[in-house]
C-alpha positions in Angstrom: 85.6 123.0 117.7 87.2 120.5 120.1 90.8 121.4 120.9 93.5 119.1 119.6 94.8 118.4 123.1 91.4 116.9 123.9 91.5 114.5 121.0 92.8 110.9 121.1 93.3 109.3 117.7 93.4 105.5 117.5 94.9 104.2 114.2 94.0 100.8 112.8 95.5 99.4 109.6 96.6 101.9 107.0 98.1 102.1 103.5 101.3 100.1 103.3 104.3 102.2 104.2 105.0 105.2 106.6 101.8 107.2 105.8 100.0 106.6 109.1 103.2 107.1 111.0 103.7 110.5 109.5 100.1 111.5 109.8 100.2 110.6 113.5 103.3 112.7 113.9 101.5 115.7 112.3 98.5 115.3 114.7 100.8 114.9 117.7 102.5 118.2 116.8 99.0 119.8 117.1 99.0 118.3 120.7 96.6 115.5 119.9 97.3 112.0 121.5 98.0 109.2 119.0 98.1 105.5 119.4 97.8 102.4 117.1 96.4 98.9 117.2 99.0 96.5 115.8 97.6 93.2 114.5 100.9 91.9 113.2 104.6 92.7 113.2 104.3 94.7 110.0 101.8 97.1 111.6 104.2 97.6 114.5 107.2 98.1 112.3 105.4 100.7 110.2 104.2 102.6 113.3 107.7 102.9 114.7 107.8 105.3 117.7 104.9 107.5 116.5 103.0 106.8 119.7 101.7 104.0 122.0 101.0 100.6 120.5 98.0 98.4 121.6 98.8 94.9 120.5 95.9 92.7 119.5 96.7 89.0 119.5 93.4 87.2 119.8 90.8 85.7 117.4 88.9 88.2 115.3 85.5 87.3 116.8 86.5 89.1 120.1 88.0 92.2 118.5 84.8 94.4 118.7 84.6 93.8 122.5 88.3 94.3 122.9 88.2 97.6 120.9 85.3 98.9 122.9 87.2 98.3 126.1 90.3 100.1 124.8 88.2 103.1 123.5 86.7 103.5 127.0 90.0 102.9 128.8 92.0 105.4 126.8 89.3 108.0 126.1 89.5 107.6 122.4 87.7 110.3 120.4 88.7 109.3 116.9 89.3 106.1 115.0 91.5 106.2 111.8 91.5 103.5 109.2 92.2 102.6 105.5 89.6 100.6 103.7 86.2 100.4 105.5 85.0 96.9 104.5 87.6 94.4 106.0 86.1 92.7 109.0 88.2 94.5 111.7 87.4 97.9 110.2 83.8 97.1 109.8 83.6 96.1 113.4 85.6 99.2 114.4 83.2 101.6 112.6 80.2 100.0 114.3 81.8 100.1 117.7 82.9 103.8 117.2 79.4 104.8 116.1 77.8 103.1 119.1 80.1 105.2 121.4 79.9 108.5 119.5 83.5 108.2 118.4 84.4 109.9 115.0 85.7 107.7 112.2 88.2 108.9 109.6 88.3 106.6 106.5 91.0 106.6 103.8 90.9 105.1 100.4 92.8 105.4 97.1 91.8 108.5 95.2 88.6 108.5 93.3 90.5 110.7 90.9 93.7 109.1 89.7 96.6 109.7 89.9 98.0 112.0 92.6 94.9 112.0 94.8 93.8 110.3 98.0 90.3 109.9 99.4 89.4 111.1 102.9 85.9 110.7 104.2 84.1 110.1 107.5 81.7 107.3 108.0 82.7 105.2 104.9 84.1 105.2 101.3 83.2 103.9 97.9 79.7 102.3 98.2 79.5 103.5 101.8 80.3 107.1 100.9 78.1 110.1 101.4 78.5 110.7 97.7 76.1 107.8 97.0 73.2 109.8 98.3 74.1 113.4 97.2 72.3 114.2 93.9 73.8 116.2 91.1 71.1 118.9 91.5 72.1 119.3 95.2 75.8 119.6 94.2 74.8 122.2 91.7 72.9 124.1 94.3 76.0 124.2 96.5 78.6 125.0 93.9 76.8 126.5 91.0 77.7 125.5 87.4 80.5 123.1 87.0 83.7 124.3 85.2 85.8 122.3 82.9 88.8 120.8 84.9 92.1 122.5 84.2 94.6 120.2 82.6 94.3 116.6 81.5 92.9 113.9 83.8 95.6 111.2 83.6 94.6 107.6 83.2 97.5 106.2 85.3 98.3 104.9 88.8 100.1 107.2 91.1 103.3 106.1 92.7 102.8 102.5 91.6 106.5 101.7 92.2 106.5 102.9 95.8 103.1 101.2 96.4 104.4 97.8 95.2 107.6 98.2 97.3 105.8 99.0 100.6 103.3 96.2 99.9 106.0 93.7 99.4 107.9 94.7 102.5 104.7 94.6 104.6 103.7 91.2 103.5 107.2 89.8 103.9 107.1 90.9 107.5 103.7 89.2 107.9 105.2 85.9 106.6 107.9 85.8 109.2 107.1 83.6 112.3 105.9 85.6 115.3 104.9 84.5 118.8 103.6 87.9 119.7 101.1 87.9 116.8 100.5 84.2 116.4 96.7 84.6 116.0 96.9 87.1 113.1 95.0 86.2 110.0 95.0 88.4 106.9 91.7 89.7 105.5 92.8 88.3 102.1 90.9 85.5 100.4 93.9 83.3 100.1 97.0 82.7 102.4 99.8 85.2 102.0 102.2 82.5 100.9 99.9 81.5 98.0 99.5 85.2 97.0 103.3 85.6 97.0 103.6 82.5 94.8 101.1 84.0 92.3 102.9 87.3 92.1 106.3 85.6 91.8 105.0 83.5 88.9 103.6 86.5 87.2 106.8 88.4 87.7 108.7 85.7 85.9 106.3 85.8 83.0 106.4 89.6 82.7 108.6 89.8 79.6 106.3 87.5 77.7 103.2 89.3 79.0 104.7 92.7 78.1 105.6 91.5 74.6 102.2 90.0 73.8 100.3 93.0 75.2 102.5 95.5 73.3 101.9 93.7 70.0 98.1 93.5 70.6 97.9 97.2 71.6 100.1 98.3 68.7 97.8 96.5 66.2 94.6 97.8 67.9 95.6 101.5 68.1 97.0 101.6 64.5 94.0 99.9 63.0 90.6 101.5 62.3 88.7 99.0 64.4 85.8 100.1 66.5 85.9 98.7 70.0 84.2 98.7 73.3 86.5 98.7 76.3 85.8 96.6 79.4 87.7 97.7 82.5 88.3 94.6 84.6 88.8 94.6 88.3 90.3 92.4 91.0 87.9 89.7 92.3 89.3 90.0 95.8 88.9 93.7 96.0 86.2 95.2 98.2 84.7 97.1 95.2 83.9 93.7 93.7 83.2 91.6 96.8 81.1 94.2 98.7 79.9 96.8 96.3 78.7 94.6 93.4 76.6 91.5 93.0 79.4 89.7 91.1 81.1 86.7 92.8 84.1 87.0 90.5 85.6 89.0 87.7 84.8 86.0 85.5 81.1 86.4 86.2 81.3 90.0 85.0 83.2 89.0 81.9 80.6 86.4 81.0 77.8 89.0 81.2 79.7 91.5 79.1 80.6 88.9 76.4 77.0 87.7 76.1 75.7 91.3 75.8 78.5 92.1 73.2 77.5 89.0 71.1 73.9 90.2 71.1 74.3 94.0 70.8 77.5 94.7 68.8 77.8 95.2 65.1 79.6 92.5 63.2 82.7 94.8 62.6 83.0 95.9 66.3 85.5 94.5 68.8 85.5 94.0 72.5 88.7 94.7 74.4 88.9 93.4 78.0 91.8 95.1 79.9 93.0 93.4 83.1 93.7 95.4 86.3 97.4 96.4 86.6 97.7 94.4 89.8 96.0 91.3 88.5 97.8 88.2 89.9 96.4 85.5 87.7 94.4 83.6 90.3 91.4 83.5 88.0 93.3 82.7 84.8 91.2 85.3 83.0 92.9 84.7 79.7 91.7 81.1 79.6 88.3 82.0 80.9 87.8 84.7 78.2 89.0 82.5 75.4 86.6 79.7 76.4 83.6 82.0 76.8 84.3 83.8 73.6 84.6 80.5 71.7 81.3 79.2 73.2 79.3 82.2 72.0 81.2 82.4 68.7 82.9 85.8 69.1 86.5 84.7 69.4 87.7 86.6 66.4 86.4 89.9 67.8 87.6 89.7 71.4 91.0 90.9 72.7 92.3 90.4 76.2 95.0 92.8 77.3 96.8 91.4 80.3 97.4 94.5 82.5 99.6 97.4 81.5 99.5 101.1 82.1 98.5 102.6 78.7 94.9 103.1 79.5 94.7 106.7 78.2 95.5 105.6 74.6 92.7 103.0 74.7 90.2 105.4 76.1 91.0 107.9 73.4 90.0 105.4 70.8 87.2 103.4 72.5 83.6 103.7 71.5 82.4 103.0 75.1 83.7 101.8 78.5 82.1 99.1 80.6 83.0 98.5 84.2 81.7 97.2 87.5 82.7 100.3 89.5 86.3 101.0 88.7 87.7 104.4 89.4 89.2 104.3 85.9 85.7 105.1 84.6 86.4 108.6 85.9 88.9 108.9 83.0 86.3 107.8 80.5 83.8 110.3 81.8 86.4 113.1 81.7 86.7 112.3 77.9 83.0 112.3 77.4 83.0 108.6 76.7 79.8 106.6 77.3 80.1 104.5 80.5 78.1 101.5 81.7 78.7 100.9 85.5 77.2 97.6 86.6 78.0 97.8 90.3 77.5 100.4 93.1 79.7 103.4 92.3 79.9 106.9 93.5 79.6 108.2 89.9 76.6 106.0 89.1 74.3 108.9 88.7 71.7 109.9 86.1 73.4 112.0 83.5 76.9 110.5 84.1 76.6 106.8 83.4 74.1 105.0 81.1 70.8 103.7 82.5 70.3 101.4 79.5 70.4 97.7 79.5 73.9 96.4 78.7 72.8 95.1 75.3 71.2 98.4 74.4 74.2 100.3 75.7 76.5 98.3 73.4 74.1 98.8 70.5 73.7 102.6 71.0 75.9 103.9 73.8 74.8 107.3 75.3 77.3 109.9 76.1 77.5 111.5 79.6 76.5 115.1 80.2 80.0 116.7 80.4 78.9 119.7 82.4 77.3 117.3 85.0 80.6 115.4 85.2 82.6 118.7 85.6 80.2 119.6 88.5 80.6 116.1 90.1 84.4 116.3 89.8 84.5 119.8 91.3 82.3 118.7 94.2 84.7 115.8 95.0 87.7 118.0 94.8 86.1 120.4 97.4 85.1 117.6 99.7 86.7 114.1 99.7 89.7 114.4 97.4 93.1 115.6 98.5 96.1 116.1 96.1 99.1 113.9 97.0 99.9 110.3 97.7 100.0 107.6 100.4 103.3 106.3 99.2 105.9 108.8 97.7 107.5 111.2 100.1 106.6 114.3 98.1 103.0 113.2 97.8 102.7 112.5 101.5 104.2 116.0 102.2 101.5 117.5 100.0 98.7 115.6 101.7 99.9 116.6 105.2 99.6 120.3 104.4 95.8 120.0 104.6 94.9 116.8 106.2 95.5 117.4 110.0 93.3 120.5 110.0 90.5 118.6 108.2 90.7 115.8 110.7 90.6 118.1 113.7 87.7 120.1 112.3 84.4 119.2 114.0 82.4 119.8 110.8 82.3 117.0 108.2 83.7 118.2 104.8 80.4 117.4 102.9 78.3 119.2 105.4 80.6 122.2 105.3 80.1 122.6 101.5 76.3 121.7 101.5 75.4 123.9 104.4 76.6 127.0 102.6 73.5 126.8 100.4 70.7 125.1 102.2 67.6 124.3 100.1 64.1 125.1 101.3 62.7 122.4 103.5 65.9 120.2 103.3 67.7 118.9 106.3 71.2 120.4 106.4 73.0 117.4 107.7 74.1 114.8 105.2 72.0 111.6 105.1 74.1 108.7 106.4 73.7 105.7 104.0 73.4 102.2 105.4 76.9 100.8 105.6 77.7 97.7 103.6 80.5 95.4 104.7 82.1 92.1 103.6 80.4 89.0 105.2 
C-alpha cells in the first residue's frame, strides 16, 4: 500500500457545503497532501484553508491540457470529484486515466436516505455495478439476508442540502474578476434557475394544499394505481444515462402504455421529483397528453412532496427511468420497470417486459436477489452518513479516508475473496459515458 505521505489528492468540484474541506482535513491528518481546483468564488470559499488552491480562469476547452500540466507539476496521485458526467469532471477522469492517476468519485447514495456513494472510475451508469452480475455477487457473499429495519423512502438532510446549494449559487452570481470565465455546467443560466426556484417557493402553499388533497383522496380510496417516479430533465441520470431528451418524453411514453395496457378502473399517478423547479411545466404537459389519449379522468399528477413511502405501500407497480427511489420499491417487493440505464437494472430485479405488458401484468422482483444486491452495495460502494449535516459527515469520515488510501478498489476487495474458476479477478471497467 502506498503511504499517505506519498499521496497528493487534487479535489475538483464537490457536494455543496464543507464536505470536501473536511475530507481534505482528514486526509491531511494522515500526512497526505491536499489541494483543490477552484473554478469560481464559491469553490474557493467552501475550501477555505484546507490546502493549496489552483485557480482555473480560462475557457473550458483548455481545461484538460491545463489539468494535465498541473498533475505533472504537483505530482498528483489522486483526483477527487463529485458527479462524473459534467464536462470538467469527464475531462479530468480521462486525463487521470491517461496518466495512471487514481480517481475517487462521489455521488448521492444509491440507498436513501443517510447514505453516500463512493466509487472509483465512475458512478451510476459508469459504475462497476453495471457489469457485475447477481450470480457473481452471490458467489462473493453467499445468500442475501433481509435488510434490518425499514428502507426509508425519503431524502436525507434535504434542509441542509438546499441551504448549502443556495449559498453556493448566490456566491456564483456575484461579480468576480478572478473567475470571469466561469460557466456553470447547468443547462440554463444561474439567474434563470434562481428565478424558477423563487417562483416555485412563492407558490409552495398552493402546491402543498393541492398535493395534500390529492394524496389524501388517493390513499383513502380503494383505487388501484401505477406509480411513475419522475426525474429532473437536467440531471445526469436523464441526460447521460437514458435515451430521453426530457422528462416530458418519458411521461408521453408512460401515458401511451398506460392507455393501452391498464384496466379501465386503474389509475396512473405521476410524482414529480422533490427538487422539480417547473421549467418543463409538467402539470400542463401531463394534462394535455392525458386529454389527447382520453385518460384524463384516470391520471393524477403529484407535484413533488416527500410522502413517497405511503404511495409505494399502496401502488401496484413503479415505473421510472433510473431513479434511486426505485430501490424503495424493490425493497417492498413492488414490480419495477426501469427504462434507462440503472445499476439495479438486472434480471430478477426489474421487469424485462415491454412497458405495455408490464402495466397489464407487472412481475414482482425476486426479493432474495434484491437483498443480495443491497448487501453487496453496502459492502462496497455505500457508506452510512451524509454530505451535508455535520453528524452525517462525521459518520462518513470514520471510514472514508482509509478507503481512499487503500490501494485495492472496494469491489475488487470483495470479489477477489471468492474467485471463480477461469474468471479474471480484476473488475471489468465499463466504457465511460459522459454528457456531450
